[in-house]
C-alpha positions, 0 to 999 in steps of 0.5 A: 211384630217389630223385629231387629237384625243381628248384629246390632253393631257389625264388623270388628266391634268385640267385647261389648259393654253397656250401661243405661242412664235414664233412657240412653244407652252407652256401649264400648268395645275393644280396640286392641292396637288401633288408635284412637282407642275404645269406640263409644256408641249411643242408642235410645233402644239398644238396636240403633247405635251411633258412634259418638267418639272414642274414649282414648283419643290422645297419647296421654291416655293411650301411648302404644309402643311401636313394638306393640304386637298386632292384637295387643293394646286395649282389651275388654273395656267395661263402662259404668255410670255411678253417682253422676259420673261415667267410669271406664275400666280396661287393660292396656296389655302392651303397657302398664295393665289395668286402669280407669278413666272417667268423664262427666259426659260420654262424649268426653273429654275423658280423664288421663288413666288412673292406674290400678295394681291388680292382676288379670284382664277384662276388669269390671266395676260394681258399687255396693249400697254403701258406695264401696267399689268392687273390681272383678277381673279374669284373674278370678279375683275380686278387689275393693278399690278406690277408682278415683285414686287407683288404690286397693282397699281390700282383697283380692279374694278368689272367686268362682272361675266357671264350670271348667271351660278354658280361659274364664274371662269377661267377668261382670258383677250385678246386684239384683234383688239382694243377690250378687250375680257373677256373669262370666264367659269361658271356653275360649273366644273361638267356637267354644265360647259360652256364657255362665252365671253364679251368685252370692249374697256378697261380692266376696262370695262364696258363689253358687253356680246357676242350675244350667251352665253355660246358659248361652252357647252356640258351640257344636251347632250349625247356627250362622252366628258362632263364638257367642260370649263375652256378654254384659247385662243391662235392664231397659227403662221398661224393666225388661232385661237384655244382653249384649255379647260378641259373636262371629259369622263364619263362612266358606268351606270347613273350617269356615272363615270369619273375616269381619272380626267379632261383632256385637249382638243383642239378645233378650233375657228373662228371669226364671227362679232367680236366674237369667235365661237367654239365647240362642242368638238369632239373626232376627229377634222381637225388638225392644219396646223403645224404638228410635231408628237413626238415619243411615250414616253417609257412605261417603266421606268428603273430608270437610271436617277439621279432624277425621270422623271417629270411625277412622282408626290407625295401627298404634299411633297417628302422629300429627305430622302424618296427616292433614285435612284442608279444603276437603282433602285428606293428605297423608305423609309417609312415616314408614317405608312399608305396610309390612312393619309397624310405623307406617301411615294408614287410616282406615275403617272397619269392614262391616259387611260381607259384600261391599265396595270401597272407592277413593280418589287418589292424587299421587302428586305426579309431576310435582317437582319430581316427587316420587310417591307410593300410596293407595288402598289396603285391606289389612288384618295385620302387618303380615296379612294384608292386600294392597293396591298401590300407585307408584311412578306411573304403575298400579300394583296389587300386592299380597302379603300372606305370612312370610310371603309377599308377591306382586300379583298384578300391575298395569301402567296408569296415567299421571294425575288423580286416579280412582281406586276400587276394592270390591268384596263379594261373598263367594257363591257355589264352588270355592273354599274361601268365604269371599273374593277381593277384587281390585281396580284402578281407573275402572280397569280390573287388575286382580281377584284374590281369595279372601280366606287369607285375610281371616282370623283362622289364617292370620290368628288374633282378635281383630277383623278387617280394616280397609283404608288409605296409606302412604309409604313414600312421600305425600298423597291426597285423597279427595274422598272415600266411599264405603258402599254396602252391597 
């Protein structure tokens, strides 16, 4: 029997939403304070996904203020396809709230925001048989709207808000066999996360809860996948049903630490007596009937394109003057003096494996008209939780920022000119309380090993996961390539 492995999209890819158009599936995730915003993926089988772009890829769509906090920005998008057009609805919690963007093709271009005057976050879109569009959000209300104009036509009406668990969120409406089903998560997005269901004959309600709620949760278990919730249902072309949802893979000594962020998982769904049944979420499940494997993405980026690949992200903004691509080199120009505050130049990618190695070739511009450059590699959760390896004036330094503390933990002289920097992340075996070890090297010379628990959600708090990338905080520096190797 063919099987697939969970997660289907590893690393910091939370709050998944999915829609099917013919034999094609499209999935989006939350991006929070990172730009470009809302990564969008394509699949032919719900298992193998390829990122085809980002929905919010220009400042007119996503303009985050410099003071936008870590884990602010874009929350919980929903993607739908109706009457030949793609719709995405989401919330910018650091700006004007809820909005809709549309596109003829999932790759874009997507429209500028159509703002909605509705409360709550995690908005969803569903269309009735007569073409009416209903929006339900985590404020526990449903509203009839015109998504093309952003106008409220009816409501809001209060709706079912779960079984009493905290933070009822991620509501989705589906019309199935004459019923309107309201899928909702509750219990908080941490270890208590759970998925519950209710149904009604009208999107206005009243909703009756399902016979077993929550119908999927891993709380109180020792399963390796935890925090299961924030789900979205989809029917495959062969009539089977599936659910994408977020989860985490915590490791280390109690309370355990999750460092990759909330990831996207897939679980089969069956219907019994008019209600969906799903779970538990296993590390391996029988695969969908359709099977379209994709080639493994290259681990190395040689920067030969005109624009960065879609998986490269930056916190809050990426001004045109802060980067350039030319002749197979990515050149970064400093826009701020420190990684400890917003406004710096950083381009990174999500850490997607517990064990991996990252290397890059940095040209710090030594000896060029006396320029002084400070640049290197960083593993970050936010401005107050990151480790970085920097080269500055002939010295390589490893610096740890943990909350209010900032310390140089190692330094060593390095020769002028281009230099290879490396970060090895490996799961901790045997003794030790943290989930992993993060080791730094410059020109092949080991410099320091740091405990990975301090770059975890349990320490730093927030909704994101680790992002590893290149930065410049003084002058300009070029990077010949960047290699991310799973181990």
